[in-house]
C-alpha positions as CSV (number, residue, x, y, z in Angstrom):
1,M,101.6,106.8,95.5
2,T,97.7,105.6,96.6
3,H,96.7,106.3,100.5
4,Y,92.9,105.5,100.6
5,D,91.0,102.5,99.1
6,L,88.1,104.5,99.5
7,Y,87.2,108.4,100.0
8,A,83.6,109.2,100.3
9,I,81.4,112.2,100.9
10,G,78.0,112.2,102.4
11,N,75.7,113.0,105.4
12,A,76.7,112.8,109.0
13,L,73.7,111.3,111.1
14,V,73.8,109.7,114.3
15,D,70.9,107.0,114.0
16,S,68.4,106.3,116.6
17,E,66.6,102.8,116.1
18,Y,63.0,101.6,117.5
19,E,61.2,99.0,116.8
20,V,57.6,99.5,115.5
21,T,54.3,98.2,114.5
22,D,52.7,99.0,111.1
23,A,49.9,100.5,113.1
24,Q,52.5,103.0,114.9
25,L,53.9,103.7,111.5
26,Q,50.5,104.7,110.3
27,T,49.9,106.6,113.7
28,M,53.1,108.9,113.2
29,G,52.2,109.1,109.8
30,V,55.4,107.8,108.5
31,E,56.0,106.6,105.2
32,K,57.0,103.1,105.1
33,R,60.4,102.0,103.5
34,H,61.1,105.3,102.7
35,M,63.4,108.1,104.0
36,T,61.3,111.6,104.5
37,L,63.4,114.7,105.6
38,I,61.9,116.4,108.7
39,D,62.5,119.7,110.5
40,L,62.9,120.0,114.2
41,D,59.2,120.1,115.1
42,R,58.4,117.1,113.0
43,R,61.2,115.4,114.9
44,A,59.8,116.8,118.5
45,A,56.6,115.2,117.5
46,L,57.8,111.6,116.4
47,L,60.0,111.5,119.6
48,S,56.6,112.1,121.5
49,H,55.0,109.0,120.0
50,V,57.9,106.8,120.9
51,H,58.8,108.4,124.7
52,G,59.9,105.7,127.1
53,A,61.0,103.0,124.0
54,H,64.0,101.7,124.1
55,A,66.4,103.3,121.5
56,R,69.7,102.1,119.9
57,R,72.1,104.3,119.0
58,T,74.7,104.4,116.4
59,G,76.9,106.4,113.8
60,G,75.2,106.1,110.8
61,G,74.7,108.3,107.4
62,S,74.7,105.9,104.1
63,A,78.2,106.6,103.0
64,G,79.5,106.7,106.9
65,N,78.4,103.3,106.9
66,T,80.0,102.3,103.9
67,V,83.5,103.6,104.8
68,V,83.4,101.9,108.2
69,A,82.4,98.8,106.4
70,V,85.7,99.3,104.1
71,A,87.9,99.9,107.5
72,Q,86.5,97.1,109.6
73,L,87.3,94.6,106.8
74,G,91.0,96.2,106.7
75,G,90.8,98.8,104.1
76,R,91.8,102.3,104.0
77,A,88.8,104.8,104.3
78,F,88.5,108.5,104.7
79,Y,85.0,110.4,104.9
80,S,84.1,114.0,104.2
81,C,81.5,115.2,106.2
82,R,79.8,118.1,108.7
83,V,78.8,118.1,112.1
84,A,78.3,120.6,114.6
85,D,79.7,121.3,118.1
86,D,77.5,119.4,120.3
87,E,77.6,116.0,122.0
88,L,76.3,114.0,118.8
89,G,78.8,115.7,116.9
90,A,81.8,114.6,119.2
91,F,79.9,111.0,119.3
92,Y,80.0,110.8,115.6
93,R,83.7,112.0,115.2
94,E,84.8,109.6,117.9
95,D,82.9,106.9,116.2
96,L,84.6,107.2,112.7
97,V,88.1,107.6,114.4
98,A,87.3,104.4,116.9
99,N,86.6,102.4,113.6
100,G,89.5,103.4,111.9
101,V,88.2,105.8,109.4
102,A,90.1,108.9,108.6
103,T,88.4,112.0,108.3
104,N,87.9,115.9,108.0
105,L,86.5,116.6,111.2
106,T,90.0,115.9,113.1
107,H,91.0,118.6,111.2
108,T,88.5,121.5,111.8
109,K,86.5,122.4,114.5
110,P,82.9,122.1,114.0
111,A,80.5,125.5,114.0
112,P,77.9,125.6,116.7
113,G,74.3,124.2,115.5
114,Q,72.9,120.5,115.9
115,T,74.1,117.5,114.3
116,G,72.0,115.7,111.9
117,S,70.3,112.6,113.2
118,C,67.9,110.2,111.9
119,M,65.1,108.2,113.9
120,V,64.7,104.8,112.1
121,M,61.5,102.7,112.6
122,V,61.8,99.0,112.1
123,T,58.7,97.0,111.4
124,P,58.6,93.2,112.1
125,D,58.7,92.8,108.4
126,A,62.5,94.0,108.9
127,E,61.8,96.8,106.7
128,R,63.3,100.2,107.9
129,S,61.5,103.5,107.6
130,M,63.7,106.6,107.9
131,S,62.8,110.5,109.3
132,T,66.1,112.2,108.9
133,F,66.9,115.9,110.6
134,L,69.8,116.9,108.6
135,G,70.9,119.8,110.8
136,A,74.6,120.8,110.2
137,T,75.0,118.4,107.4
138,A,72.5,120.3,105.4
139,H,75.4,122.8,105.3
140,L,78.1,120.3,104.0
141,D,79.9,122.3,101.4
142,H,83.4,122.1,99.5
143,H,85.4,123.1,102.7
144,A,85.0,119.5,103.8
145,L,87.1,118.1,100.8
146,H,90.8,117.2,101.1
147,P,91.8,117.3,97.4
148,H,95.0,115.7,97.9
149,D,93.5,112.8,99.6
150,I,91.0,112.6,96.7
151,A,93.7,112.4,94.3
152,R,95.3,109.8,96.7
153,S,92.6,107.3,96.6
154,K,91.7,104.3,94.5
155,V,87.8,105.2,94.3
156,Y,85.8,108.3,95.1
157,Y,82.3,107.5,96.3
158,M,79.4,109.9,96.4
159,E,76.2,109.1,98.9
160,G,72.9,109.7,96.5
161,Y,71.0,111.7,99.6
162,L,73.5,114.8,98.7
163,A,71.1,114.9,95.7
164,A,68.8,116.7,98.4
165,S,71.5,119.6,99.4
166,P,72.5,122.0,97.1
167,T,75.7,123.0,98.8
168,G,76.1,119.2,99.4
169,L,75.7,118.2,96.0
170,D,78.1,121.0,94.7
171,A,81.1,119.6,96.9
172,A,80.3,116.0,95.6
173,L,80.5,117.3,92.1
174,Q,83.4,119.1,92.9
175,G,85.2,116.1,94.3
176,R,84.2,114.1,91.1
177,A,85.6,116.7,89.0
178,M,89.0,116.1,91.4
179,A,88.7,112.5,91.1
180,R,88.3,112.3,87.7
181,E,91.4,114.6,86.9
182,A,93.4,112.4,89.2
183,G,92.4,109.0,87.4
184,V,90.4,107.9,90.4
185,A,87.4,105.6,89.7
186,L,84.1,106.9,90.5
187,A,81.2,105.5,92.3
188,A,78.0,106.2,93.4
189,T,74.8,105.2,95.0
190,L,71.3,106.2,94.1
191,S,70.3,105.7,98.0
192,D,66.5,105.7,98.4
193,M,63.6,106.3,96.2
194,S,62.6,109.4,97.5
195,M,66.1,110.9,95.9
196,I,65.1,109.4,92.5
197,N,61.7,110.9,92.9
198,F,62.2,114.6,94.1
199,C,66.1,114.9,93.6
200,R,66.7,113.3,90.0
201,A,68.7,116.1,88.3
202,G,71.2,115.9,91.1
203,L,71.4,112.4,90.7
204,D,71.7,112.7,86.9
205,A,74.8,115.3,87.5
206,M,76.9,112.8,90.1
207,V,76.1,109.9,87.2
208,G,77.4,112.5,84.7
209,D,79.4,111.2,81.9
210,G,79.3,107.7,83.3
211,L,80.5,106.1,86.8
212,D,82.9,103.2,87.2
213,Y,80.7,101.7,90.0
214,L,76.8,102.5,90.7
215,F,75.0,100.6,93.7
216,C,71.4,100.4,93.8
217,N,68.6,98.1,94.6
218,E,66.0,96.6,92.4
219,E,63.0,98.9,93.1
220,E,65.3,102.3,92.9
221,A,66.2,100.7,89.3
222,Q,62.7,100.4,88.5
223,V,61.7,103.9,89.6
224,W,64.9,105.3,87.8
225,C,64.4,103.5,84.4
226,G,60.4,103.9,84.8
227,S,59.7,100.1,84.3
228,Q,59.2,96.7,86.5
229,D,60.5,94.7,83.3
230,L,63.7,93.5,84.4
231,D,65.4,93.5,80.9
232,V,64.2,97.1,80.4
233,F,65.9,98.2,83.4
234,C,68.7,96.2,83.8
235,Q,69.4,97.5,80.3
236,Q,68.9,101.1,81.2
237,V,70.4,101.3,84.4
238,S,73.8,99.9,83.0
239,Q,74.1,102.9,81.0
240,A,75.4,104.6,84.3
241,A,78.2,102.7,84.9
242,R,80.8,100.1,83.8
243,T,79.8,98.4,86.4
244,V,76.5,98.3,88.2
245,C,75.2,96.1,91.3
246,L,71.8,95.8,91.6
247,T,70.9,94.0,94.9
248,R,67.6,91.8,94.9
249,G,67.3,91.0,98.9
250,A,66.8,87.3,99.1
251,K,67.4,86.8,95.1
252,G,71.1,88.2,95.3
253,C,72.5,90.5,93.4
254,L,72.9,91.4,89.5
255,L,76.2,92.3,88.4
256,L,75.6,94.6,84.8
257,E,78.5,95.4,83.0
258,G,79.6,95.0,79.6
259,G,76.1,94.2,78.4
260,Q,76.7,90.9,80.4
261,R,74.1,89.8,83.3
262,T,75.8,87.7,86.3
263,T,73.9,86.7,89.2
264,V,75.4,86.2,92.6
265,P,73.2,84.3,95.3
266,A,72.7,85.7,98.5
267,S,73.2,83.8,101.7
268,S,70.1,82.4,103.2
269,V,69.2,84.3,106.3
270,T,66.1,85.4,108.4
271,A,66.1,89.3,108.1
272,K,65.2,91.3,111.4
273,D,66.4,95.0,110.1
274,T,67.4,95.7,106.4
275,N,68.6,99.2,107.7
276,G,72.3,99.7,106.4
277,A,72.0,96.5,104.0
278,G,72.9,98.5,101.0
279,D,75.4,100.4,102.6
280,M,77.1,97.4,104.0
281,F,77.2,95.8,100.4
282,A,78.8,98.9,98.9
283,G,81.4,99.0,101.4
284,A,82.2,95.0,101.1
285,F,82.1,95.4,97.7
286,L,84.6,98.2,97.3
287,Y,86.8,96.7,99.8
288,A,87.4,93.7,97.7
289,V,87.6,95.4,94.2
290,T,90.5,97.6,96.1
291,H,92.1,94.4,97.3
292,G,92.6,92.6,93.4
293,H,89.6,90.6,93.6
294,S,87.0,90.1,90.5
295,H,83.9,91.7,90.6
296,A,82.1,88.4,91.3
297,Q,84.4,87.7,94.1
298,A,83.2,91.1,95.8
299,A,79.8,90.5,95.1
300,W,79.9,87.2,96.8
301,L,81.3,88.7,100.1
302,A,79.2,92.0,99.9
303,N,76.1,89.2,99.9
304,Q,77.6,87.8,102.9
305,A,78.2,91.1,104.7
306,A,74.8,92.3,103.9
307,G,73.1,89.0,104.8
308,R,74.7,89.2,108.3
309,V,74.0,92.7,108.8
310,V,70.1,92.2,108.2
311,T,69.9,89.2,110.9
312,Q,70.6,91.7,113.7
313,Y,69.1,95.2,114.7
314,G,71.1,97.8,113.8
315,N,73.4,99.3,110.8
316,R,76.6,98.0,111.1
317,L,78.3,94.9,112.4
318,N,80.9,94.3,115.2
319,A,84.6,93.7,114.4
320,E,84.5,90.1,115.6
321,A,81.6,89.7,113.0
322,M,83.3,91.6,110.2
323,A,86.5,89.3,110.8
324,E,84.2,86.2,110.5
325,I,82.9,86.9,107.4
326,K,86.5,88.1,106.2
327,T,87.4,84.4,107.2
328,Q,84.5,83.0,105.2
329,F,85.7,84.8,102.1
330,A,89.4,83.8,102.2
331,Q,87.9,80.0,102.0
332,H,85.6,80.8,99.2
333,I,88.3,82.4,97.0
334,G,90.6,79.6,98.2
């Protein structure tokens, strides 16, 4: 009997988001639009640059954002992750529970240490640049998995950022094998260009002999395939999964499946902050497909949700906004 619509594994990170200028990014030495892993010394140096600036703190982590989106839309989601026994860890666990997400964190006492955190720098052009201290999540391993819950889920989702962690990648792949054996659909995200450039072998292992769903943006697909030719990279990336959702910002998204390419338009919005857009897209899409909707309908909902999240600062939407989007979706599908 199916118990969860989505079971995901990924990093547990508490986001602190700052509004900065391009000049400040350059002064700090932060690579724009990329995710960069940092240590505590580098984190301290970055914090000194933004001392006194207002920061918005939220639960984060790519797959964490995705499972919260599923739950906010009314789906059932489980998240396997790792935090430390500190204030940030308690904040993260309580945030998941408050959003209706089941998690391994409610069954185990976390170890001493520091919970992972991410400094998100948002520039006036709405681009996000992330500096991530993994902390406890660097040691995420197979003990975070709940095999019986994986087997009772509709979709098993792997966060591409885990390709940077040997133990995290091993856990994701062990979960993948459990899901495959149980007949659970497999999904993953490429996450970021840095993962493709530096952790390609781990992403290849996640893809393995093929996924049911793969999520990536246009730039990630170009880097993955080594080509900027739309026909070339669409053809190549489509080999990784039965259905590839390739997001293109204001151009909407492309559904690649069965040798066919379907364009689903985006909503017209003015972007303030792109942090969390891809995570939101994946969550809304997977909510829709696990509730009996077509892939095209799911992509429409995902575009609406991602379009809404970029109009505000922060990586997630509140319950009221998600309810409005769900109402619009019901009207759309008639």
